C-alpha positions as CSV (number, residue, x, y, z in Angstrom):
1,M,14.1,-29.6,33.1
2,Q,16.4,-26.9,33.5
3,S,17.7,-27.2,30.1
4,V,14.3,-27.0,28.8
5,L,13.6,-23.9,30.9
6,Q,16.9,-22.3,29.3
7,A,15.7,-23.0,25.9
8,L,12.4,-21.5,26.5
9,Y,14.1,-18.4,27.9
10,V,16.4,-18.3,24.9
11,L,13.5,-18.3,22.6
12,F,11.7,-15.7,24.6
13,V,14.8,-13.2,24.3
14,I,15.0,-14.0,20.5
15,V,11.1,-13.1,20.1
16,E,11.7,-10.1,22.4
17,I,14.6,-8.8,19.9
18,I,12.6,-9.3,16.8
19,V,9.5,-7.6,18.2
20,A,11.8,-4.7,19.3
21,I,13.6,-4.4,15.9
22,Y,9.9,-4.0,14.5
23,I,9.1,-1.3,17.1
24,L,12.3,0.5,16.2
25,V,11.7,0.4,12.3
26,P,9.6,4.0,12.3
27,F,12.5,5.4,14.5
28,W,15.3,4.2,12.2
29,S,13.2,5.2,8.9
30,L,12.9,8.8,10.1
31,C,16.2,9.2,11.4
32,S,17.7,7.9,8.0
33,Y,15.3,9.9,6.1
34,L,16.1,13.1,7.8
35,L,19.9,12.5,7.6
36,I,19.8,11.7,4.0
37,R,18.0,15.0,3.4
38,L,20.1,17.0,5.9
39,L,23.2,15.9,3.8
40,G,21.6,16.9,0.8
41,I,21.8,13.5,-0.9
42,K,19.6,13.1,-3.9
43,R,17.0,10.5,-4.6
44,P,18.1,7.5,-6.4
45,Y,15.4,8.6,-9.0
46,D,17.0,12.1,-9.2
47,R,20.5,10.6,-9.9
48,K,19.4,8.0,-12.5
49,P,19.7,9.4,-16.1
50,F,16.9,9.0,-18.6
51,I,17.6,6.1,-20.9
52,T,14.9,6.9,-23.5
53,D,12.5,9.5,-24.7
54,K,9.9,7.2,-25.5
55,N,6.4,7.7,-24.7
56,F,5.0,4.6,-23.1
57,D,1.6,3.5,-23.8
58,Y,-0.4,2.4,-20.7
59,G,-3.3,0.1,-20.3
60,I,-5.3,1.5,-17.2
61,I,-7.7,-1.0,-15.7
62,I,-10.5,0.2,-13.4
63,T,-12.1,-2.6,-11.3
64,A,-15.6,-1.6,-10.5
65,H,-18.0,-3.8,-8.5
66,Q,-21.5,-2.5,-8.3
67,E,-20.4,1.1,-7.5
68,V,-20.7,2.2,-10.9
69,E,-21.4,5.9,-10.0
70,F,-17.9,6.2,-9.0
71,V,-16.6,5.5,-12.4
72,F,-17.4,8.8,-13.6
73,P,-15.1,10.9,-11.6
74,L,-12.2,8.5,-11.6
75,V,-12.5,8.3,-15.5
76,D,-12.8,12.1,-15.5
77,S,-9.6,12.5,-13.6
78,I,-7.9,10.2,-16.0
79,L,-9.0,12.2,-19.1
80,K,-7.6,15.2,-17.6
81,Q,-4.1,14.1,-17.4
82,T,-1.2,16.1,-18.9
83,Y,-0.1,12.8,-20.6
84,P,-2.1,11.4,-23.5
85,H,-0.8,8.1,-24.2
86,F,-3.5,5.6,-22.4
87,Y,-6.3,3.5,-22.9
88,I,-8.9,3.0,-20.2
89,Y,-10.7,-0.5,-19.4
90,V,-13.5,-0.1,-16.9
91,V,-14.3,-3.7,-15.8
92,A,-17.8,-3.0,-14.7
93,D,-18.5,-6.1,-12.8
94,D,-22.1,-6.6,-11.7
95,C,-23.0,-3.0,-12.7
96,D,-25.6,-1.3,-14.9
97,T,-23.5,0.1,-17.9
98,S,-26.2,1.7,-19.8
99,K,-25.1,5.3,-18.8
100,L,-21.4,4.7,-18.8
101,V,-20.8,6.9,-22.0
102,F,-17.8,9.1,-22.2
103,G,-17.4,10.0,-25.9
104,D,-13.8,9.3,-26.0
105,P,-12.5,6.2,-27.8
106,R,-9.8,5.5,-25.2
107,V,-12.4,4.5,-22.8
108,I,-13.6,0.9,-23.1
109,I,-16.5,-0.3,-21.1
110,L,-16.4,-4.0,-20.3
111,K,-19.3,-5.9,-18.7
112,P,-18.3,-9.4,-17.7
113,E,-21.2,-12.0,-17.9
114,P,-21.6,-14.0,-15.5
115,A,-20.4,-11.4,-12.7
116,L,-16.8,-12.1,-11.6
117,N,-17.0,-10.9,-8.1
118,A,-13.4,-10.8,-7.6
119,K,-10.6,-8.1,-8.2
120,T,-8.0,-10.6,-9.6
121,R,-10.7,-11.9,-11.9
122,S,-11.6,-8.5,-13.0
123,I,-7.9,-7.6,-13.7
124,H,-7.6,-10.6,-15.8
125,Y,-10.7,-9.9,-17.8
126,G,-9.6,-6.4,-18.6
127,I,-6.1,-7.5,-19.8
128,Q,-7.7,-10.2,-22.0
129,H,-9.8,-7.4,-23.6
130,F,-7.0,-4.9,-24.3
131,Q,-7.2,-3.4,-27.7
132,K,-3.4,-3.8,-28.1
133,K,-0.4,-4.7,-26.2
134,H,0.3,-1.9,-24.1
135,D,3.6,-1.1,-22.7
136,A,2.5,-1.1,-19.1
137,I,-0.4,-1.7,-17.1
138,I,-1.9,0.5,-14.1
139,I,-4.4,-0.8,-11.8
140,F,-7.1,1.4,-10.0
141,D,-9.8,0.9,-7.6
142,V,-13.1,2.6,-8.3
143,D,-13.0,5.0,-5.4
144,N,-9.8,6.4,-6.6
145,L,-9.0,9.8,-8.3
146,I,-5.6,10.9,-9.6
147,H,-3.8,14.0,-9.9
148,P,-3.5,15.7,-13.6
149,R,0.3,14.9,-13.6
150,F,0.2,11.3,-12.4
151,L,0.8,9.7,-15.6
152,E,3.5,12.2,-16.6
153,V,5.5,11.4,-13.5
154,I,4.9,7.6,-13.9
155,N,6.1,7.9,-17.4
156,N,9.3,9.7,-16.5
157,H,9.9,6.8,-14.1
158,F,9.7,4.2,-16.9
159,R,12.0,6.5,-19.2
160,K,14.8,6.1,-16.6
161,G,14.5,2.3,-16.8
162,Y,12.2,1.5,-13.8
163,R,9.6,-1.2,-14.7
164,V,7.5,-1.3,-11.5
165,V,6.5,2.0,-9.9
166,Q,4.1,2.7,-6.9
167,A,2.3,6.0,-6.6
168,D,1.8,7.9,-3.5
169,F,-1.5,8.1,-1.6
170,K,-3.4,10.9,-0.4
171,P,-6.9,10.8,1.5
172,K,-9.9,11.7,-0.4
173,N,-11.7,12.4,2.9
174,T,-10.7,13.6,6.4
175,D,-14.2,14.4,7.8
176,S,-14.3,11.8,10.4
177,N,-12.0,10.4,13.4
178,Y,-12.0,7.1,11.6
179,A,-11.1,8.6,8.2
180,R,-8.2,10.4,9.8
181,M,-7.1,7.3,11.6
182,D,-7.2,5.3,8.5
183,A,-5.3,8.2,6.8
184,I,-2.7,7.8,9.6
185,G,-2.3,4.5,9.0
186,D,-1.3,5.2,5.4
187,M,1.0,8.0,6.2
188,I,3.0,5.5,8.5
189,A,3.1,2.6,6.0
190,F,3.9,4.8,3.1
191,F,6.5,6.5,4.7
192,I,8.4,3.5,6.1
193,D,7.7,0.9,3.5
194,R,8.2,3.2,0.5
195,E,9.5,6.9,0.9
196,A,12.1,6.1,3.6
197,K,13.2,2.8,1.6
198,M,13.3,4.9,-1.6
199,R,15.7,7.4,0.0
200,L,18.1,4.4,0.8
201,G,18.0,3.0,-2.6
202,L,15.8,-0.1,-1.6
203,S,12.6,-1.3,-3.2
204,A,9.2,0.2,-2.5
205,H,6.3,-2.0,-1.4
206,I,3.4,-2.0,-3.7
207,W,-0.6,-1.4,-2.7
208,G,-3.6,-2.6,-4.2
209,S,-4.0,0.2,-6.6
210,G,-1.9,3.1,-8.1
211,I,0.7,0.4,-9.0
212,A,2.3,0.6,-12.6
213,F,4.1,-2.3,-14.1
214,D,5.6,-3.6,-17.2
215,Y,2.9,-5.6,-19.4
216,D,5.3,-8.7,-19.6
217,L,5.7,-9.0,-15.9
218,Y,2.2,-10.0,-15.5
219,A,2.6,-13.2,-17.1
220,G,2.9,-16.3,-15.0
221,I,1.1,-15.0,-12.0
222,L,-1.3,-17.6,-10.8
223,Y,-3.8,-16.6,-7.8
224,R,-5.2,-19.2,-5.6
225,D,-8.7,-17.7,-5.4
226,G,-10.4,-14.5,-6.1
227,L,-10.6,-13.3,-2.5
228,G,-8.5,-10.6,-0.8
229,G,-4.6,-10.1,-1.0
230,F,-4.1,-10.0,-4.8
231,D,-1.4,-7.3,-4.4
232,K,0.7,-9.6,-1.9
233,K,1.1,-12.2,-4.6
234,L,1.8,-9.5,-7.4
235,Q,4.2,-7.9,-5.1
236,A,6.3,-11.0,-4.4
237,H,6.3,-11.7,-8.1
238,L,7.3,-8.2,-9.1
239,M,10.0,-8.1,-6.3
240,L,11.7,-11.4,-7.5
241,S,11.5,-10.1,-11.2
242,V,13.2,-6.6,-11.1
243,P,16.2,-5.0,-9.4
244,R,14.1,-2.3,-7.8
245,I,10.4,-1.3,-7.3
246,A,10.2,2.5,-7.5
247,F,8.1,4.7,-5.4
248,A,6.9,8.0,-7.1
249,P,5.9,10.4,-4.5
250,D,4.8,13.2,-7.1
251,A,2.3,10.7,-8.6
252,I,-0.6,11.4,-6.4
253,L,-3.6,9.1,-5.8
254,Y,-6.2,10.0,-3.6
255,D,-8.6,7.4,-2.2
256,E,-11.5,7.1,0.2
257,K,-10.8,6.3,3.9
258,V,-13.0,4.2,6.0
259,S,-15.8,6.4,7.8
260,S,-17.2,3.6,10.2
261,G,-15.9,1.0,12.7
262,K,-17.8,-1.8,10.9
263,T,-16.3,-0.8,7.6
264,L,-12.8,-0.8,9.2
265,E,-13.4,-4.2,10.8
266,N,-14.2,-5.7,7.4
267,Q,-11.3,-4.2,5.7
268,R,-8.8,-5.2,8.2
269,A,-10.1,-8.7,8.5
270,R,-9.4,-9.1,4.8
271,W,-5.9,-7.5,5.2
272,I,-5.1,-9.7,8.1
273,Q,-6.2,-12.6,6.4
274,S,-4.1,-12.0,3.2
275,Y,-1.0,-11.5,5.5
276,F,-1.4,-15.3,6.7
277,K,-2.5,-16.4,3.2
278,Y,0.7,-15.0,1.5
279,F,3.2,-15.6,4.5
280,K,5.0,-18.2,2.4
281,E,5.7,-15.6,-0.4
282,S,7.2,-13.2,2.3
283,W,9.4,-15.9,3.6
284,V,10.7,-17.0,0.3
285,I,11.8,-13.4,-0.5
286,F,13.4,-13.2,3.0
287,V,15.3,-16.4,2.6
288,K,16.5,-15.7,-0.9
289,G,17.9,-12.3,0.3
290,L,20.0,-14.1,2.9
291,K,21.2,-16.7,0.2
292,N,22.2,-14.0,-2.1
293,F,23.6,-11.5,0.6
294,D,21.0,-9.0,-1.0
295,I,20.1,-6.5,1.6
296,N,17.2,-5.0,-0.5
297,L,15.5,-8.6,-0.6
298,V,16.5,-9.4,3.2
299,Y,15.1,-6.1,4.2
300,F,11.9,-6.2,1.9
301,G,11.3,-9.7,3.1
302,F,11.8,-8.9,6.8
303,I,9.2,-6.0,6.7
304,L,6.8,-8.3,4.7
305,L,7.0,-10.8,7.5
306,R,6.1,-8.2,10.2
307,P,2.7,-9.0,11.7
308,P,0.0,-6.4,11.6
309,L,1.0,-3.3,13.9
310,F,-1.5,-3.7,16.5
311,I,-0.4,-7.3,17.1
312,V,3.3,-6.2,17.3
313,M,2.5,-3.5,19.7
314,G,0.4,-5.9,22.0
315,A,3.6,-8.1,22.1
316,A,5.6,-4.9,23.0
317,F,3.3,-3.9,26.0
318,L,3.3,-7.6,27.0
319,F,7.1,-8.1,27.2
320,T,7.4,-4.6,29.0
321,A,5.0,-5.8,31.7
322,I,6.8,-9.1,32.0
323,N,10.1,-7.5,32.3
324,F,8.8,-5.3,35.1
325,F,8.8,-8.4,37.1
326,I,11.5,-10.5,36.0
327,E,14.2,-8.3,34.4
328,P,14.1,-4.7,35.6
329,P,17.0,-3.4,33.2
330,A,15.1,-5.0,30.3
331,F,12.0,-3.2,31.4
332,W,13.7,0.3,31.0
333,I,15.2,-0.6,27.6
334,W,11.5,-1.6,26.6
335,L,10.3,1.9,27.8
336,A,12.8,3.5,25.7
337,V,11.9,1.4,22.6
338,L,8.2,2.3,23.2
339,A,9.1,6.0,23.7
340,S,11.0,6.1,20.3
341,F,8.1,4.4,18.8
342,V,5.5,7.1,20.0
343,L,7.9,10.2,19.3
344,S,8.6,8.8,15.7
345,F,5.0,7.9,14.9
346,A,4.0,11.5,16.0
347,G,6.9,12.8,14.0
348,I,5.9,11.1,10.8
349,V,2.3,11.8,11.1
350,L,2.9,15.5,11.7
351,M,5.8,15.8,8.7
352,K,3.5,14.0,6.4
353,S,0.3,15.9,7.1
354,K,1.3,19.1,8.3
355,D,-2.0,19.2,10.1
356,W,-2.1,19.4,14.0
357,R,-5.7,17.7,13.8
358,Y,-3.9,14.4,13.2
359,L,-2.1,14.6,16.5
360,K,-5.4,14.9,18.3
361,T,-7.1,12.2,16.3
362,M,-4.1,9.6,17.7
363,L,-5.9,10.1,21.2
364,F,-8.6,7.7,19.5
365,L,-6.0,5.2,18.3
366,P,-7.3,2.8,21.1
367,G,-10.7,2.6,19.7
368,F,-9.1,2.1,16.2
369,V,-6.9,-0.6,17.6
370,F,-10.0,-2.4,19.2
371,R,-11.6,-2.5,15.8
372,Q,-8.8,-4.3,14.3
373,V,-8.9,-6.9,16.9
374,L,-12.5,-7.5,16.1
375,G,-11.3,-7.6,12.4
376,L,-8.7,-10.3,13.5
377,L,-11.9,-12.3,14.8
378,K,-13.6,-12.1,11.5
379,M,-10.6,-13.6,9.6
380,K,-12.2,-16.8,9.1
381,K,-15.0,-15.3,7.3
382,A,-12.7,-13.3,5.1
383,K,-11.2,-16.9,4.1
384,K,-14.7,-17.6,2.7
385,S,-16.0,-14.5,1.1
386,F,-14.7,-11.1,0.0
387,L,-15.4,-8.4,2.8
388,K,-16.1,-5.5,0.4
389,T,-15.4,-2.0,1.6
390,P,-18.4,0.2,0.6
391,H,-17.6,3.9,-0.6
392,T,-19.6,7.1,0.1
393,K,-17.7,10.0,-0.9
394,L,-18.4,10.9,-4.7
395,L,-15.9,13.7,-5.3
396,Y,-14.4,14.9,-8.5
397,I,-10.6,15.9,-8.8
398,E,-11.5,19.6,-8.8
399,D,-13.2,19.2,-5.3
400,L,-9.7,18.2,-4.1
401,I,-7.1,20.4,-6.0
402,G,-9.3,23.2,-7.8
403,D,-9.2,24.0,-11.4
404,T,-7.1,21.3,-13.1
405,R,-6.6,23.6,-16.1
406,A,-4.0,25.5,-14.0
407,V,-1.9,22.4,-13.7
408,K,1.4,22.3,-15.9
C-alpha cells in the first residue's frame, strides 16, 4: 500500500512540474524576447541572405461558406497588393455567386456542386481548379483582410529560402469585451508560439489562415474528415517537412474577433475537439525531436501537447490549493509561478496592443474562461458537426488603415 502511495505521489509531482513549466512559458518567452532585443541580436530572417530574386507566383484560396458578402472586401484588399503575381480562387461553397464579378482575370470564382460544407474539402477543391501550378499556396478565411504589403513581405521570405511562412494577426474589431478578450488570446498565442520562437531561431506555429507554403508540400496530406482542426494536421505535416516554419510579423492579416458568448463557445468547442483529435500528431513531433536530439522539434511538440490554457490554469490553481494543506513550501513556489504568469501575461498584452483598454478588459477574463468551459462541454457536438463561427463586421481595408494608395 505504501509503495502505491509513493508512486501516486511521484506521479503527482511529475504532473505538477509539467503544469508549472507550461505556466512559466509566457514568462520565459517574454524574458528571452526582451533580452535578445536588448542585446541587439537580429532576427534569423534579417541575418538570412536572399538566395534568389525570383517573383514567386501565389495561388490564393478563399474558403467562403454561405457568407458571400465578405468575399468583396477580402478580394478588394488582395487586389490592392503592392505585389502583383497571384491568382485568387474563391471557393464559394453554398453561396449565390451571381454578383461575384470583379473584372480582373486573376480572380476565379468556383461554385462546388453539391455543397462541400467543409474547409478541408474547399481547399482541396480550390487546388484541383488551379489555372496552373503555382509556386506556393496561401489560404484565407472569408472574414480576413490583408495589408497592402502582405504578399510583398511573404515573397521576401520565400526569396530567402523559407518554404512555409505564417503571417501575423491583428483584430478587425475591438468594439466589445468579447472581441477584446478574443484579441488578447491571439496576442498571447502569437507572441509565445510565433514571435518569441522566431527570435530564438525556432519554428513558428501556423494558424488556420494567413499561411503560405510551397505547393509541393501539400501533397500527401490526408484528412480524417471535413470537421475542425485542418490546420493541426497541416501543421504536423509541414513541421516534419521543412527545417523551419517562418513567422512574418510584417505580413499583417486582420480577422474578425468573436462578439458574443455563444459564438465563443462554439469556436472553442471546435478548437478543443481538434486538440484531442490531433493529439497523436503532436506526440509524434515531440518524440521525433527527442530521438533526433532536435530542440526545435522537442519544444514545438511540447507546446503542441499543452492543453487549452484554461485547463492548465485550472490545474495550477488546484495544485496551489492542495499544497497549501500538504506542502507549504510548494504552496509559496506555486504562488510565485502564478504571479510570474500574471505579470508576463499583462506585459505581453500591453507590449503588443499598446492600449490600456486591454488591461481593463482582463478583468472580464473569468467570464471568458467560463464560456470556454461551456465550450468544453460542447466538444461531443463538435465531433459530429462543424460549429461555424458567424461573422458580422463587414469592413474594407481602408476602414482599418486609411488610404491604401499611400502604402509604399
